[in-house]
C-alpha positions as CSV (number, residue, x, y, z in Angstrom):
1,X,-24.3,20.4,32.5
2,X,-27.0,19.7,29.8
3,X,-24.5,19.6,26.7
4,X,-21.9,17.5,28.9
5,X,-24.8,15.3,29.9
6,X,-25.6,14.9,26.1
7,X,-22.3,14.4,24.9
8,X,-21.7,11.7,27.3
9,X,-24.6,9.9,26.3
10,X,-23.7,10.1,22.5
11,X,-20.4,8.8,23.2
12,X,-21.8,5.8,25.2
13,X,-24.2,5.1,22.7
14,X,-21.3,4.8,19.9
15,X,-19.3,2.7,22.5
16,X,-22.1,0.3,22.3
17,X,-22.6,0.3,18.6
18,X,-18.8,0.2,17.8
19,X,-17.6,-3.1,17.1
20,X,-14.6,-4.6,19.6
21,X,-12.5,-4.9,16.0
22,X,-13.5,-1.0,15.2
23,X,-12.4,0.0,18.4
24,X,-8.7,-1.4,17.9
25,X,-8.4,0.9,14.7
26,X,-6.9,4.2,14.6
27,X,-9.4,7.4,13.7
28,X,-7.3,7.1,10.3
29,X,-7.7,4.1,10.0
30,X,-11.7,4.0,10.4
31,X,-11.5,6.6,8.0
32,X,-9.8,4.5,5.7
33,X,-12.5,1.7,6.0
34,X,-15.3,4.1,5.4
35,X,-13.9,5.5,2.6
36,X,-13.4,2.1,1.1
37,X,-17.1,1.4,1.3
38,X,-18.1,4.5,0.3
39,X,-16.3,4.3,-3.0
40,X,-17.1,0.6,-4.1
41,X,-19.2,1.5,-6.8
42,X,-16.8,4.0,-8.5
43,X,-14.4,1.5,-8.0
44,X,-16.7,-0.9,-9.8
45,X,-17.3,1.6,-12.4
46,X,-13.6,1.8,-13.3
47,X,-13.2,-2.1,-13.2
48,X,-15.9,-2.0,-16.2
49,X,-14.4,0.7,-18.2
50,X,-11.0,-1.4,-17.9
51,X,-12.2,-4.8,-18.4
52,X,-14.2,-3.8,-22.0
53,X,-10.9,-2.7,-23.0
54,X,-8.8,-5.4,-24.5
55,X,-5.4,-5.8,-23.3
56,X,-4.0,-9.5,-24.0
57,X,-0.4,-9.3,-24.2
58,X,0.3,-8.8,-27.7
59,X,-2.5,-5.4,-28.0
60,X,-0.1,-3.1,-27.2
61,X,-2.4,-0.5,-28.1
62,X,-4.9,-2.0,-25.8
63,X,-2.5,-2.2,-22.8
64,X,-1.5,1.4,-23.7
65,X,-5.3,2.5,-23.1
66,X,-6.0,0.7,-20.2
67,X,-2.6,2.6,-18.7
68,X,-4.3,6.0,-20.1
69,X,-7.2,5.4,-17.9
70,X,-5.3,4.6,-15.0
71,X,-2.9,8.1,-15.1
72,X,-5.6,10.6,-13.9
73,X,-6.5,8.1,-11.3
74,X,-3.0,8.4,-9.7
75,X,-2.2,11.7,-10.6
76,X,-5.1,12.9,-8.3
77,X,-3.5,11.4,-5.8
78,X,-0.2,13.1,-6.3
79,X,1.4,10.6,-8.1
80,X,3.8,11.0,-10.5
81,X,3.1,8.9,-13.9
82,X,5.8,7.2,-16.3
83,X,4.9,4.6,-18.9
84,X,8.4,3.0,-19.6
85,X,8.6,2.1,-23.1
86,X,9.2,-1.6,-23.9
87,X,9.4,-1.5,-27.8
88,X,12.5,-3.2,-27.6
89,X,11.3,-6.4,-26.8
90,X,7.6,-6.0,-28.4
91,X,5.5,-5.2,-25.2
92,X,3.5,-2.4,-24.2
93,X,5.4,-1.4,-21.5
94,X,4.8,-0.8,-17.9
95,X,3.1,2.1,-16.0
96,X,5.1,3.2,-12.9
97,X,3.7,5.7,-10.8
98,X,5.7,7.1,-7.7
99,X,4.7,9.1,-4.6
100,X,7.7,10.8,-2.3
101,X,7.0,11.3,1.1
102,X,8.9,11.1,4.1
103,X,12.7,10.3,2.6
104,X,13.4,8.8,6.6
105,X,10.5,6.5,6.3
106,X,9.7,2.7,4.6
107,X,9.6,2.6,0.9
108,X,6.8,0.5,-0.5
109,X,6.4,-1.4,-4.0
110,X,3.3,-2.4,-5.2
111,X,2.7,-4.4,-8.2
112,X,0.1,-5.7,-10.5
113,X,-0.7,-6.2,-14.1
114,X,-2.5,-4.7,-17.5
115,X,-2.4,-7.4,-19.8
116,X,-4.5,-10.6,-19.6
117,X,-4.4,-13.7,-22.0
118,X,-7.2,-12.6,-24.1
119,X,-5.8,-11.5,-27.4
120,X,-8.0,-9.4,-29.4
121,X,-9.6,-12.6,-31.5
122,X,-10.7,-14.0,-28.4
123,X,-14.7,-14.5,-28.1
124,X,-14.3,-13.3,-24.6
125,X,-14.3,-9.4,-24.8
126,X,-16.9,-8.1,-22.0
127,X,-18.1,-7.3,-18.6
128,X,-21.2,-8.8,-17.4
129,X,-22.0,-8.3,-13.8
130,X,-24.6,-10.2,-11.3
131,X,-24.9,-8.9,-8.0
132,X,-21.3,-8.8,-6.5
133,X,-20.2,-11.3,-9.0
134,X,-19.1,-10.1,-12.4
135,X,-17.1,-11.6,-15.5
136,X,-14.9,-10.6,-18.4
137,X,-11.4,-10.9,-19.6
138,X,-8.4,-10.3,-17.2
139,X,-11.1,-9.0,-14.5
140,X,-9.9,-11.5,-11.6
141,X,-6.4,-11.6,-13.0
142,X,-5.7,-8.8,-12.7
143,X,-7.6,-5.5,-13.4
144,X,-9.5,-6.2,-9.9
145,X,-6.0,-6.2,-8.2
146,X,-5.4,-2.7,-10.1
147,X,-8.7,-1.7,-8.7
148,X,-7.9,-2.9,-5.2
149,X,-4.6,-0.8,-5.4
150,X,-6.4,2.4,-6.4
151,X,-9.3,2.1,-3.9
152,X,-6.7,1.6,-0.6
153,X,-4.5,4.7,-2.2
154,X,-7.9,6.7,-1.8
155,X,-8.5,5.8,1.4
156,X,-5.1,6.8,2.3
157,X,-5.3,10.0,0.6
158,X,-8.5,10.9,2.5
159,X,-7.7,9.9,6.0
160,X,-4.0,11.8,5.6
161,X,-2.2,8.6,6.0
162,X,-0.5,8.9,2.2
163,X,1.1,12.3,2.5
164,X,4.3,11.0,3.8
165,X,4.3,7.4,2.4
166,X,7.0,7.0,-0.2
167,X,5.0,4.6,-2.6
168,X,5.8,2.9,-6.2
169,X,3.1,1.6,-8.2
170,X,5.1,-0.7,-10.6
171,X,1.8,-2.0,-13.1
172,X,3.6,-4.6,-16.0
173,X,2.0,-4.8,-19.7
174,X,3.5,-8.2,-20.1
175,X,3.1,-10.5,-16.9
176,X,1.1,-13.6,-18.7
177,X,4.1,-13.5,-21.3
178,X,7.0,-11.4,-20.3
179,X,9.3,-9.6,-23.2
180,X,12.5,-11.6,-23.2
181,X,14.7,-10.7,-22.5
182,X,14.0,-10.3,-19.0
183,X,17.1,-7.9,-18.3
184,X,15.2,-5.8,-20.7
185,X,11.2,-6.1,-19.5
186,X,12.2,-6.7,-15.8
187,X,14.8,-4.1,-15.7
188,X,12.8,-1.6,-14.2
189,X,10.9,-3.9,-11.8
190,X,14.0,-5.6,-10.5
191,X,15.2,-1.7,-9.5
192,X,12.0,-0.6,-7.8
193,X,12.7,-4.0,-5.6
194,X,15.9,-2.9,-4.9
195,X,14.8,0.4,-4.1
196,X,11.9,-1.0,-1.9
197,X,11.8,-1.9,1.8
198,X,8.4,-3.6,1.5
199,X,6.5,-5.4,-2.0
200,X,3.1,-6.3,-2.0
201,X,1.8,-8.2,-4.9
202,X,-1.9,-7.7,-6.0
203,X,-2.5,-10.7,-7.7
204,X,-5.4,-12.9,-6.7
205,X,-6.6,-13.7,-2.9
206,X,-6.0,-17.7,-2.8
207,X,-8.9,-19.4,-0.5
208,X,-8.7,-22.6,0.7
209,X,-11.3,-24.3,2.2
210,X,-13.9,-21.0,2.6
211,X,-10.7,-19.3,4.4
212,X,-8.6,-16.1,3.0
213,X,-5.1,-17.5,3.1
214,X,-1.7,-15.6,3.0
215,X,1.0,-15.5,0.8
216,X,4.4,-15.5,1.7
217,X,6.2,-17.7,-1.1
218,X,5.8,-18.6,-4.9
219,X,7.2,-21.0,-7.0
220,X,9.2,-20.5,-10.0
221,X,8.4,-21.2,-13.6
222,X,11.1,-22.9,-15.9
223,X,10.5,-24.1,-19.5
224,X,12.8,-26.4,-21.2
225,X,13.0,-28.2,-24.7
226,X,14.9,-31.4,-25.3
227,X,16.1,-32.5,-28.6
228,X,17.1,-36.2,-29.2
229,X,19.2,-37.5,-32.3
230,X,19.5,-41.0,-33.7
231,X,20.8,-43.0,-36.9
232,X,17.8,-43.4,-39.4
233,X,17.4,-46.9,-41.1
234,X,15.5,-50.0,-41.2
235,X,13.7,-50.8,-38.1
236,X,15.2,-54.6,-38.0
237,X,18.1,-53.1,-37.0
238,X,17.0,-51.1,-34.1
239,X,19.4,-51.4,-31.0
240,X,22.1,-53.2,-32.9
241,X,25.6,-51.6,-32.3
242,X,25.5,-50.0,-36.0
243,X,22.3,-48.5,-35.7
244,X,21.7,-47.7,-31.9
245,X,18.6,-46.9,-30.2
246,X,16.9,-44.0,-32.2
247,X,15.8,-41.2,-31.2
248,X,12.5,-41.5,-29.8
249,X,13.9,-44.2,-27.2
250,X,16.1,-41.6,-26.1
251,X,14.0,-39.5,-25.6
252,X,11.6,-41.7,-23.6
253,X,14.7,-43.0,-21.7
254,X,15.5,-39.6,-20.4
255,X,12.2,-38.7,-19.9
256,X,11.3,-41.5,-18.2
257,X,14.0,-41.0,-15.7
258,X,13.4,-37.7,-14.9
259,X,10.2,-39.0,-13.5
260,X,12.0,-41.7,-11.3
261,X,15.0,-39.3,-10.5
262,X,13.8,-35.9,-10.0
263,X,11.0,-36.0,-7.4
264,X,11.4,-33.9,-4.1
265,X,9.8,-31.7,-2.2
266,X,8.7,-28.1,-3.5
267,X,9.0,-29.5,-7.2
268,X,6.7,-30.1,-10.0
269,X,7.9,-30.8,-13.6
270,X,5.7,-31.6,-16.8
271,X,6.2,-32.6,-20.4
272,X,3.5,-30.4,-22.3
273,X,4.1,-31.2,-26.0
274,X,6.2,-34.1,-27.3
275,X,7.3,-35.1,-31.3
276,X,9.6,-37.7,-33.0
277,X,10.1,-39.7,-36.5
278,X,11.8,-39.2,-39.7
279,X,11.1,-35.6,-39.4
280,X,10.1,-33.4,-36.1
281,X,9.3,-29.7,-35.9
282,X,7.9,-27.2,-33.3
283,X,6.1,-23.9,-34.5
284,X,7.6,-20.7,-34.2
285,X,5.8,-20.1,-31.0
286,X,6.5,-23.3,-29.7
287,X,2.7,-24.3,-29.0
288,X,2.6,-26.7,-31.8
289,X,4.3,-29.8,-33.3
290,X,4.9,-31.6,-36.3
291,X,6.1,-35.1,-37.7
292,X,6.5,-37.3,-40.4
293,X,7.4,-41.1,-39.9
294,X,7.1,-44.9,-40.8
295,X,6.7,-47.8,-38.5
296,X,9.7,-49.5,-40.5
297,X,12.1,-46.3,-40.1
298,X,14.0,-46.1,-37.1
299,X,13.6,-42.0,-36.3
300,X,16.4,-39.5,-36.4
301,X,14.7,-37.4,-34.8
302,X,12.5,-36.4,-31.5
303,X,11.7,-33.3,-29.3
304,X,9.9,-32.5,-26.2
305,X,8.5,-29.4,-24.2
306,X,7.9,-29.5,-20.5
307,X,8.1,-27.3,-17.4
308,X,9.3,-27.5,-13.8
309,X,8.7,-25.2,-10.7
310,X,10.6,-24.8,-7.6
311,X,10.7,-23.2,-4.7
312,X,14.4,-21.4,-4.1
313,X,16.7,-20.7,-6.7
314,X,19.1,-23.2,-5.0
315,X,16.4,-25.7,-6.0
316,X,16.1,-24.5,-9.6
317,X,19.9,-24.5,-10.0
318,X,20.2,-28.1,-8.3
319,X,17.3,-29.4,-10.6
320,X,18.5,-27.8,-13.7
321,X,21.9,-29.4,-13.1
322,X,20.1,-32.8,-12.4
323,X,18.3,-32.9,-15.7
324,X,21.2,-32.1,-17.7
325,X,23.2,-34.4,-16.2
326,X,20.4,-37.2,-17.2
327,X,20.6,-36.0,-20.8
328,X,24.1,-36.0,-21.2
329,X,24.1,-40.0,-20.1
330,X,23.4,-41.2,-24.0
331,X,22.0,-44.1,-24.9
332,X,23.9,-46.3,-28.0
333,X,23.8,-44.5,-31.5
334,X,22.2,-41.3,-30.1
335,X,22.8,-37.5,-29.0
336,X,20.6,-35.2,-26.9
337,X,20.9,-31.9,-26.0
338,X,18.3,-29.8,-23.5
339,X,18.0,-26.0,-23.5
340,X,16.1,-23.8,-21.0
341,X,14.4,-20.6,-21.5
342,X,14.2,-17.7,-19.4
343,X,11.4,-18.0,-16.7
344,X,10.0,-16.7,-13.7
345,X,12.3,-17.1,-10.4
346,X,11.0,-18.5,-7.0
347,X,9.6,-16.3,-4.6
348,X,11.2,-17.9,-2.0
349,X,9.6,-18.6,1.8
350,X,11.5,-16.0,4.5
351,X,11.5,-14.7,7.6
352,X,10.6,-11.3,6.4
353,X,7.8,-12.7,4.4
354,X,6.4,-14.3,7.3
355,X,7.0,-11.3,9.7
356,X,4.7,-9.1,6.9
357,X,2.2,-11.8,7.2
358,X,1.8,-11.4,10.9
359,X,1.5,-7.5,10.4
360,X,-1.4,-8.4,8.3
361,X,-3.0,-10.9,10.5
362,X,-2.6,-8.3,13.4
363,X,-4.6,-6.1,10.8
364,X,-7.3,-9.0,10.3
365,X,-7.5,-9.1,14.4
366,X,-8.6,-5.1,14.4
367,X,-11.0,-5.4,11.4
368,X,-12.9,-8.4,12.9
369,X,-11.8,-10.5,10.0
370,X,-9.8,-14.2,10.7
371,X,-6.4,-14.7,10.7
372,X,-4.9,-16.0,6.9
373,X,-2.9,-18.7,7.4
374,X,0.4,-19.2,5.3
375,X,-0.4,-21.0,2.0
376,X,1.1,-24.0,0.9
377,X,3.2,-22.5,-2.2
378,X,2.6,-25.8,-4.5
379,X,-1.2,-23.9,-4.8
380,X,0.5,-20.6,-6.1
381,X,2.3,-20.0,-9.3
382,X,4.8,-17.6,-10.8
383,X,4.6,-14.0,-10.5
384,X,6.2,-10.7,-11.1
385,X,6.7,-10.0,-7.5
386,X,9.0,-13.4,-7.9
387,X,11.7,-10.9,-9.6
388,X,11.8,-8.5,-6.7
389,X,11.6,-10.9,-3.8
390,X,15.4,-11.5,-3.4
391,X,16.0,-7.8,-2.5
392,X,13.0,-7.1,-0.5
393,X,10.7,-8.6,2.2
394,X,7.6,-9.7,0.3
395,X,3.8,-10.6,0.5
396,X,1.6,-11.7,-2.3
397,X,-1.9,-12.6,-3.2
398,X,-3.5,-9.2,-1.9
399,X,-5.8,-9.0,-5.0
400,X,-9.4,-10.1,-5.2
401,X,-10.9,-13.5,-4.9
402,X,-12.5,-15.2,-8.0
403,X,-12.4,-18.3,-10.3
404,X,-11.7,-19.3,-13.7
405,X,-8.7,-16.9,-14.2
406,X,-7.3,-17.6,-17.6
407,X,-10.6,-19.4,-19.3
408,X,-13.6,-17.8,-20.9
409,X,-15.8,-16.9,-17.7
410,X,-13.1,-15.5,-15.4
411,X,-14.9,-14.3,-12.7
412,X,-14.5,-11.7,-9.7
413,X,-16.1,-11.6,-6.4
414,X,-16.9,-8.1,-6.3
415,X,-17.4,-7.9,-2.5
416,X,-13.8,-9.0,-1.8
417,X,-12.7,-5.7,-3.2
418,X,-13.6,-3.8,-0.2
419,X,-11.9,-6.5,2.2
420,X,-8.7,-6.6,0.4
421,X,-8.8,-2.8,-0.2
422,X,-9.0,-1.9,4.0
423,X,-6.3,-4.7,4.9
424,X,-3.7,-3.3,2.0
425,X,-4.3,0.6,3.1
426,X,-4.2,0.0,6.5
427,X,-0.8,-2.2,6.0
428,X,0.5,0.4,3.8
429,X,-0.5,3.4,6.2
430,X,1.1,1.4,9.2
431,X,4.4,0.6,7.6
432,X,4.8,4.0,5.5
433,X,4.9,5.7,9.1
434,X,7.8,3.3,10.0
435,X,11.5,4.5,9.9
436,X,13.3,2.5,7.3
């Protein structure tokens, strides 16, 4: 009787102390949250090591060094690790880690990247911590996302929910500037997307008005190059039947028509670089231009570079066709041509994606967190998850919060790591136990 009374008192106290949210979690899920919290400093230490290793996209050895840091972490959890060579497209390659569980259960793909925009010649190279905030190259985009993946998987391992899970972790080494052609550099990622039932992207968490948001869509990124030509001659003859309008006026006409005829919902378009004159050329990397000319010479050449971003592939195809039609409608005495680079496809919003967000919001409720409303896709750019979104349900924005991505002073909110890892681990645990 005495032991029973003590047990009853203990259970009653535990019930009082437990939050209503924790009561909604299973025992394994409560173990997950506890493990994530307990291993917080361990994960920050690994993040520091990764951040202090430069891994700009063009730094092949640096990206490989980060991948080798990750290898033992995943192997310790029972994953088989493969580093996929991408020397054919002059990139570092991809880190793939695979865990085979119950073949009847759902297959989950996790996506992140090792590379950053900060190359070896950048002045911004070092991890610096100040409490729950830290700065460093790529710390927010996307080394913090990798840490969240590891934190979630370690917690699943400790709770026993990883054992039967079918998970592929795809960490690319060239997300910021993928190797071309994409048919090579994204071949393995696309194959993983075709294998998966669910894809989760661990780039940055979106926060709006202080509220965590859910990302069910990301827009495409499509670059274009426009070149116009005209007759060269004395400026006194411009607009004549013999001379025509000249290359610069033709370029301006086309750009002005883009501005007035292209606008539609979910579309943005931009001109980022322009040159024209007697001579004009772009640098090999297309990031600079040179031109010469005189005010009294009708210019024979002009060129411009820009981009456009869309929400669906149908919109991409339609906008591209409209741009081509505008370019083909030449002014007198001129010609023009537009070409398009390989770009990132869109991650269109789908009911399957929204169903995943609903699953995540059920977990938010169980954890005592606020629901995550659907983010306006105009607020997110392109990412690797877009390559797999046509083949599987997808949810993005599962990485950390922070600020100043792609700029010196890039920062991460370290206290977002446990929150995101707990959400992801419980979501994966629930999904992994379901039949395909």
